[in-house]
N, C-alpha and C positions, 0 to 999 in steps of 0.2 A: 167887559167880556171875560176877563180873567176871573172876576168874582163869581160870575155865572157858572163857569166851568168848575170852580172849586165848590160851589154850592151844590151843583148836580152830583159831583163826585161824593161829597159828604152824605147827601141824601141816598145815593146808591149804597154806600158802605153801611149806613144805618139800616136800610131796608134789608140787605142781605143778612146782617147780624140778627135782626128781629126775626126773619124767616127761620134761620138756623136755630135760634133759641126757642121759638115757638114749636118747631118740629120736635125738638128734644123734650119739651114739657108736655106735649100732647100725649105721648106714650107713657110717661111716668108722672111722678109727683111734680108739680110746678117748682118746688124748691130743690129738685134733684140736681140742679146746676151747682148749688152751694153745699149740699149735704154730701158727706162721704158715702161711698157705696159699701154696703154691708155684705160680707161673704160668709155664708154659713156652710160648714162641712156637712156632707151627706152621710148619714149613718145607714149602713146596710145591715139587714138581719137575714137569717136563713129561713124564717118562717113564711109560709105562703098557704094559709088555711083554705082559701077558696080556689087554689090551683089554677090561677090565671097567669102565672109566670111573672107576676109583679109582687115583690115582697110586701108584707103587711104594712110596714112603715110608709112605703111609697103610696100604697092604697089610701092610707089615712090622709096624706098630703094632697093627693089628687082629689079626694072627696072634699077636703076643706077648701081647695081652690074652686071647685065646682059650686060649692055652697056660697062662697064669696061672690062668684060671678052671678049666681041666681038670686043672691041676697035672701036666702031662706032664713026663717026664724027658728 
């Protein structure tokens, strides 16, 4: 009986750990658990050629992200 309880507890711990690790890897790179996080400073500029209240550098980043999502060539 004692071995059964220990086995069930170990299975429970493994299941919870697997769920937490899977949840983290679904949203990011699967190796994000062991890779360090990279932080990049945001550079601001005063230029806004299309007058949409988003500076031009942020416009470029937004466009690049959209292209990556759409996988355009």
